[in-house]
C-alpha positions as CSV (number, residue, x, y, z in Angstrom):
1,X,139.0,105.5,151.0
2,X,140.9,105.3,154.2
3,X,144.7,105.4,153.7
4,X,145.4,102.1,155.5
5,X,143.0,100.3,153.3
6,X,143.9,102.0,150.1
7,X,147.7,101.9,150.4
8,X,148.4,99.1,152.9
9,X,145.6,96.7,151.8
10,X,144.4,96.2,155.4
11,X,141.0,94.7,155.9
12,X,137.9,97.0,156.3
13,X,137.4,97.8,159.9
14,X,135.2,100.2,161.8
15,X,138.1,102.7,161.7
16,X,137.6,102.7,157.9
17,X,134.0,103.5,158.4
18,X,135.0,106.4,160.8
19,X,137.3,107.8,158.2
20,X,134.6,107.7,155.5
21,X,132.2,109.3,158.0
22,X,134.6,112.2,158.5
23,X,135.2,112.7,154.8
24,X,131.5,112.7,154.0
25,X,130.9,115.3,156.8
26,X,133.6,117.5,155.3
27,X,132.1,117.2,151.9
28,X,128.7,118.2,153.2
29,X,130.1,121.1,155.3
30,X,132.3,122.5,152.4
31,X,130.0,121.7,149.5
32,X,132.9,120.0,147.9
33,X,132.3,116.9,145.8
34,X,134.9,114.7,144.2
35,X,132.5,114.2,141.3
36,X,132.5,117.9,140.4
37,X,135.2,120.0,138.8
38,X,136.8,122.0,141.6
39,X,139.4,124.7,141.8
40,X,143.1,123.6,142.1
41,X,142.9,124.7,145.7
42,X,140.5,121.9,146.6
43,X,142.1,119.2,144.6
44,X,143.7,116.5,146.7
45,X,142.8,115.7,150.3
46,X,139.9,117.8,151.6
47,X,140.9,117.3,155.2
48,X,144.3,118.8,154.6
49,X,142.7,121.8,152.9
50,X,140.4,122.4,155.9
51,X,143.3,122.0,158.4
52,X,145.4,124.5,156.4
53,X,142.5,127.0,156.5
54,X,142.1,126.5,160.2
55,X,145.8,126.9,160.9
56,X,146.2,129.9,158.6
57,X,143.5,131.7,160.6
58,X,145.7,131.8,163.6
59,X,143.0,131.3,166.2
60,X,140.5,133.8,164.7
61,X,136.9,132.9,165.3
62,X,135.7,133.3,161.7
63,X,138.1,130.8,160.1
64,X,135.3,128.5,159.2
65,X,133.7,131.1,156.9
66,X,136.4,130.1,154.4
67,X,135.5,126.4,154.8
68,X,131.7,126.3,155.0
69,X,129.8,126.0,151.7
70,X,129.2,129.5,150.2
71,X,125.6,128.5,149.4
72,X,124.9,128.6,153.2
73,X,125.4,132.3,152.9
74,X,126.7,132.9,156.4
75,X,123.4,131.7,158.0
76,X,124.9,129.7,160.8
77,X,126.6,130.2,164.2
78,X,130.3,130.1,163.5
79,X,131.1,128.8,167.0
80,X,128.7,125.9,166.7
81,X,130.0,125.1,163.2
82,X,133.4,124.5,164.6
83,X,132.1,121.3,166.4
84,X,131.1,119.3,163.3
85,X,134.2,120.5,161.4
86,X,136.5,119.4,164.2
87,X,134.7,116.1,164.6
88,X,135.1,115.5,160.9
89,X,138.8,116.2,161.0
90,X,139.3,113.8,164.0
91,X,137.4,111.1,162.1
92,X,139.4,111.6,158.9
93,X,142.8,111.4,160.6
94,X,145.4,109.5,158.4
95,X,146.5,107.4,161.4
96,X,143.7,105.0,162.1
97,X,144.6,104.8,165.8
98,X,144.1,108.6,166.1
99,X,140.5,108.3,164.9
100,X,137.7,107.8,167.5
101,X,135.6,104.7,167.4
102,X,132.0,105.0,166.0
103,X,130.7,104.4,169.5
104,X,132.8,107.3,170.9
105,X,132.9,109.9,168.1
106,X,130.4,112.1,169.9
107,X,132.7,112.5,172.8
108,X,135.1,114.4,170.5
109,X,132.5,117.1,170.1
110,X,133.5,118.4,173.4
111,X,137.3,118.3,173.1
């Protein structure tokens, strides 16, 4: 659930939908599921874990290999995979005002 709705009891808005969209995208990309038993490394907020991996790579091109579901077995273009990961991270920002609107999310593919 979006932080503003969960902790602040704000009404459901389109920004909550954007947050959920981002989280679901990250779950699909990483293969992580909150319903499955995961390693301690993945417990907690998935978006933080992905950001930490991205930052730890220090600008290397292959950072997303640590993030993308291992069952994909490297059969993807790492440069192109950065786009949905970055969109998902923008959508799952903790601050609702930092998230794009649903009608503008695609613009963030090119940022």
